[in-house]
C-alpha positions as CSV (number, residue, x, y, z in Angstrom):
1,M,0.0,0.0,0.0
2,G,1.4,3.4,-1.0
3,E,1.6,6.6,1.0
4,S,-1.6,8.7,1.3
5,P,-1.4,12.1,-0.3
6,I,-1.2,15.2,1.9
7,P,-4.8,16.2,1.4
8,V,-6.0,13.1,3.2
9,F,-4.1,14.0,6.4
10,V,-4.2,17.8,6.2
11,Y,-7.1,19.3,4.2
12,V,-9.8,16.7,4.8
13,P,-9.6,16.9,8.6
14,L,-9.5,20.7,8.6
15,M,-12.5,20.9,6.3
16,K,-14.5,18.1,7.9
17,H,-13.9,18.5,11.6
18,L,-13.0,22.2,11.9
19,G,-15.3,23.5,9.2
20,M,-12.5,25.4,7.4
21,S,-13.1,26.4,3.8
22,W,-10.6,25.9,1.0
23,N,-9.8,29.6,1.0
24,E,-9.2,29.7,4.7
25,I,-6.8,26.8,4.5
26,K,-4.9,28.4,1.6
27,N,-4.6,31.7,3.5
28,T,-3.4,30.1,6.8
29,P,0.3,29.6,7.3
30,R,1.5,26.0,7.4
31,R,2.7,26.4,11.0
32,E,-0.8,27.3,12.1
33,L,-2.4,24.4,10.1
34,D,0.0,22.0,11.8
35,G,-1.0,23.4,15.2
36,L,-4.7,23.0,14.4
37,L,-4.1,19.4,13.4
38,I,-2.1,18.6,16.5
39,A,-4.9,20.2,18.7
40,L,-7.5,18.2,16.8
41,S,-5.5,15.0,17.3
42,N,-5.2,15.7,21.1
43,Y,-8.9,16.5,21.3
44,N,-9.8,13.3,19.6
45,Q,-7.5,11.2,21.8
46,I,-8.8,12.7,25.0
47,H,-12.4,12.4,24.1
48,Q,-12.4,9.0,22.3
49,F,-13.7,7.2,25.4
50,D,-16.2,9.7,26.6
51,G,-19.3,7.9,27.9
52,Y,-17.5,4.7,28.8
53,D,-16.7,3.7,32.3
54,D,-14.2,1.1,33.8
55,K,-16.7,-1.8,33.3
56,D,-17.2,-1.0,29.6
57,I,-13.5,-0.8,29.0
58,S,-12.9,-4.1,30.9
59,D,-15.6,-5.8,28.8
60,A,-14.1,-4.4,25.5
61,A,-10.5,-5.4,26.6
62,K,-11.6,-9.1,26.9
63,N,-11.9,-9.2,23.1
64,K,-9.2,-6.6,22.2
65,P,-6.6,-6.1,24.9
66,S,-5.1,-3.0,23.2
67,V,-8.3,-1.1,24.2
68,R,-7.1,-0.9,27.8
69,N,-3.8,0.6,26.8
70,D,-5.5,3.2,24.6
71,W,-7.9,4.1,27.4
72,M,-5.0,4.6,29.9
73,K,-3.2,6.8,27.4
74,S,-6.4,8.8,26.9
75,M,-6.9,9.2,30.7
76,E,-3.3,10.2,31.3
77,R,-3.5,12.9,28.6
78,K,-6.8,14.1,29.9
79,E,-5.3,14.4,33.4
80,I,-2.3,16.4,32.0
81,Y,-4.6,18.9,30.3
82,E,-7.0,19.2,33.3
83,R,-4.0,19.9,35.6
84,R,-2.7,22.6,33.2
85,A,-6.2,24.2,33.2
86,G,-6.3,24.0,37.0
87,K,-9.3,21.6,37.2
88,V,-7.3,18.9,39.0
89,K,-4.7,19.5,41.6
90,K,-1.9,17.1,42.1
91,E,-2.4,15.0,45.3
92,K,0.0,15.7,48.0
93,T,1.7,12.7,49.5
94,F,4.0,12.4,52.5
95,K,6.7,11.0,50.2
96,G,6.3,13.9,47.8
97,L,6.6,16.4,50.7
98,I,9.9,15.0,51.8
99,K,11.6,15.4,48.4
């Protein structure tokens, strides 16, 4: 299988998910387009398991073990961004206070 052309990974997601027009894409610098694509990717990774709880993930992992790994990565990334936004504060532990 050959490589996919740039429009598949750049233009289509920008038009489909962010609602950008062809003129907006052409007038936006490549650096900004890359930033938008990275932000879209992060958003999709964080929210891909919205609506599922631990039991749902456990049931799905019985048939496909990689689901649990994907879910853990999603939860870790979500926690990082929530901590940056100030929604979640890092828990203080005795061991952490000694360091």
